N, C-alpha and C positions, 0 to 999 in steps of 0.2 A: 504493500500500500504506500503510495507516494505521500510525502509530507504535506503537499498542498491540499490533499484530501482529508488529512486528519490533524493538521496543526491547529492549535486552539487560538481563535481570535478573541482575546479576553474582553475587550470592551463591548463587542457585539453580544457576548454572553451576558455582560452586565445589563446592557440595554434590553435584551429580550427577557431576561429573568425578572426584570422589574414588574412586568405585567403579571407573570405567573405568581410571583410572591404576593402581590396585592390581592390576587384572586383566592389564594389558598390560606392566607394568614388572617386569623381573627385578632384584630388589634385590641390591646389593652390600653385604655385611655386613662390618663391621670386626671385627678380632680383639681390639681393646683393650677390656678390661672395667674400667670406671670405677665406683667405689663412690660413690653419691650420699650426701652428708652435709648435714645441715640447715644452711640459709642459707650454703652454700658453692657459689655458682653456677659452672657450667662453660660456657665459650663455645667454640663450634666452627664450622667451616665444613662445609657439607653439599652434596654434588653431586647432580644429578638421578639418581634410582634408587638412591641410597645409603642405608644404614641404620646407625645407631649404637645400641649396647646399653649399658645401665647396670645395676649391681647395687643392689638395695634389700634391706638386711638388716633384717627386721622380726620382732618378737616377736608372739605370739598376742594379738589384740585391739588392735593398734596402728592408729591412724588416720594416714594420710599424704595430703598433697596436693602435687602436683608441677606447676610452671608451666614451660612452654616458650615463650619469647618468640621469635617468628619474625621474621626480618629478610631479606626478599627470597626466601623459599622456603616453600612450603606443606608442612606436615608432618602426619602422623598419629602419635598417641602410644598405645602399646599396653603393657599389663602382662601378663606370663606367669608362671605358677607354676613350681615346681621341676620339674614333669613336662613343661615346655615347652608346656603347654596355655594357650591365650589366655584371659584372665580378663575383660579390659575393654579397649575401644578407643575413643578419642575423636578427633573432627575437627570443630571449630567452623566457623562461617560466615565467618571473617575472612580467609580466603585466605592470602597470603604475608606478611602483616604482622600483628603483634599476638599476644596470648597464646593458647596452648592449655593448659587446666588439667584435670588428672585427679585424682579422689578415690578413695581405696581404704582398705578395712579388712581387715587380714590375719586370716583365719580360724584360721591356725596359724602357728607360728614357722617361718621359713625364709628362703632367699635368693631373692627374686623378681627377675625381669628386666624392665626397662622399655626399650622400643625406640622410638626416634625415627626414622621413615623418611619419605623424600621422596615426595610425590605427583606431582612434576613429571617430565614426560617430555622437555621441551624446554628449560626454564630451566636453564642450565648449573650454577649454584651460588648459594648464599645462605648466611646465617649464622643461628645461633640461640643462645640462652642457656637452659640448663636449671637449675632450682633446686628443691631439696627445701624447700618453703615451710613445711610443717607436719609434725611428727612427734611424736605423743603417744599416750597411752592413750585408747581410745575413750570418748566421752561419750554419754549417752543421745540427745542431739540429733543426733549424727553420722549416724545412720541416714537422716536427711532429705537429707544430701548424696548418699548412694548412691541413694536413691529418685529424687531430682531428676535426677541424672546418667542413671539408667536411662531415665526418661521422656523426657529430652532426646534421648538416642541413638535411642530408638524413634521419636520424632517426626521426627528426621532421616531415618530409614529410610522412613517413610511418605511424607514430603515428596518423596523421590526417585522414588516410584512415580507421583505426579502424577495419580492417578485421583481422581474426585470423592469417593468413599467414603474413600480413603486420606487425602485432604486434611482431611476432617472428623475422622477419627481422629487425625491429626497435631495438629490444633488441641486436641483433648482432652488429648493427651499433653503438649503444650507448656504448656497452662493448669495442669496438675497440677505440672509442673516449676517453673513460674513461682511458684506458691504456696509451694513448699518453698524455692526460692532466696531468696524474700523473708523467710521465717522465719529462715533461717540467716545472712541478711545478705550473700549473694553478689551484689553489685549489678552487677558486670560480666556475670555469667551471666544475671542478670535482664534486662539490656539486650539480650544476645544472643537471649534467648528472646522478648522483645517484638518484636525485629526479625523473627525467623522466623515469628511469628504474623502479622505484616504481610505477609510473603511468601506464606504460605498463603492469606490472604484475597485477595491480588492474583492468585494462580493460579486462585482461584475466581471472579474478576472482581467481587468485592465490594470496590470501590475505596474506598468510604467507611470501611469497617471497616479496610481496609489502611492508609489514611491515619491512622486513630486509633492503631493500634499502632506504625506507623513514627514518629509524632509523639511517643509516649510513650518509645520507644527513644531518639530523638534528644535529648529533654529529659534523660534519664538520662546519656547519653554526654557531653553538654555539662557536666553537673554533675561527672562523674568525670574529665573531661579525656581521654576516650578518642577521640583524633583519628582513629584507624583506623576504629573503629566509626562515627564521625560521617560520614566520607567515604562509606562504603557506604550508610548510611541516607539521607543527602542524595540520593545518586544514585537510590535506589529510590523515595524520596519524590517526587523530580522526575518519575519515570515515572508515578507514581500521579496526581499533579496533572494531568499531560497527559491521562491516560485519563479524568479528570473534566472535561476541557476547560477547566481553569484554567491558561491558557497563561502568565500572568504568574508564578505561583508555580512552575510547571514549570521555566521558564527560570532563575528565581532559585535553586532548589535544585540544578539540574544544574550551574550555574555555580559555586555554593559547593562542590559535590562535587569539581569539577575543581581549584579553588584549594586545597582541603584536601589532596587527593591530592598535588599538587605541593609543598605545604608540608612534608609528612611524607616525601616522597621515595618514595612508592609508585607506581612507574611502571606497574604493571599496572592499578591502579585508575584512574590518570590516562589510560591508553589507552582503557579502557572508558568513562570519562566523556566523552572526546573523541568516541568512537563514538556514544554516546547523544545528545550535542549535535549531531553531524552528522546523525543520523536525525531529530532534532527540527527542524532547519533545513530538511531535505528535505521533511518533511511540511507545513511552512509555505510551501514553494515557493521558499525562498532557497537555490538550488543553489550559489551561490558560497561562502557561509558553510559550507554542508554539506560541500563538497569540501575546504575549508580544514581543517575539523576532522577529516574522515576521513583526509586525507593525513598530518596530524600523528599520528593514531592509528596509521596504517600504519607510519610511521617508527619509532615507539616499539616496536611489536610486532617489527619487524625487529631493532632494537637488543637486545631481550630474547631474541631467538632463538625466539620463540613462533610456530612455523610454522602451527599451526592457526588462531591469531588472525590471522595475516597473510592466510591464504586467506579467512577470514571477512570481514575489512575490504575486501579486494579485490572480493569479491562485491557488497558494498554500494556500492562506488565504481562498479561496472558498472551497478548499478540506477540510481544518481543520474545518471550520464552517458548512460545508454541505450546503452552500447557493449557 
């Protein structure tokens, strides 16, 4: 079996599993109502299936941006109106580490609710820090944040469908979002969008285009010091180089992804990077190194309590050993 048919695309796994987790997980909601105040971060522990709610007291026409820094658990951020109707929901490609950011303009004065809920079914717990980063009256240019966010979310929805037409439409949405992120100067969101464009082209087997966008994302992540994004992009770039039969650059990027994941303590990305390297070695016929990497990945998945990943890695070990 060729690597291109079995290599793991981590962020697509993250994007696709989000919907599955939301469908299968019965959320446990806390009763504590915390009022978010500008530049006063709140740090909390979050368990699998748990949900925390916060109050946002906004006047008509106020622009707000909230950042949730994930540390060991993947979350979705949702804003609800006073009628409990969902207004906007975001979930980026960065998995259990790094920021989730949501932008919002209040159409009317009121007490809005922001919910942080876990997408994890099996990871026992993690931490996050939430901060109301921006709170001010709307400026004319702020509409671009909302348009970019809308296109980004729609691009994610289309990417999850994975059909050829869906992927082409996703590219259009991401390109539109990318243009607006650049205008408003949201460089982290720009990097995320470049990465997802690379993922779209990888899914369409246009690996030269995929390499182009992943490389742009990596360049920006390096400039911003976004080590979490860097680890994800290096892993996917390594996969792309392999599909282009550039084995030297494939190994170099996969190895860098593993080292970066270890440096930032992202054990989930570390386990996936080890899995990818194991599959890489197996395709090259080096079964000893393949099993070494796969067994390390297996141990990490067990430590994380990720039963689905444990089953996945064990299946690959059976393929490599022929048992």
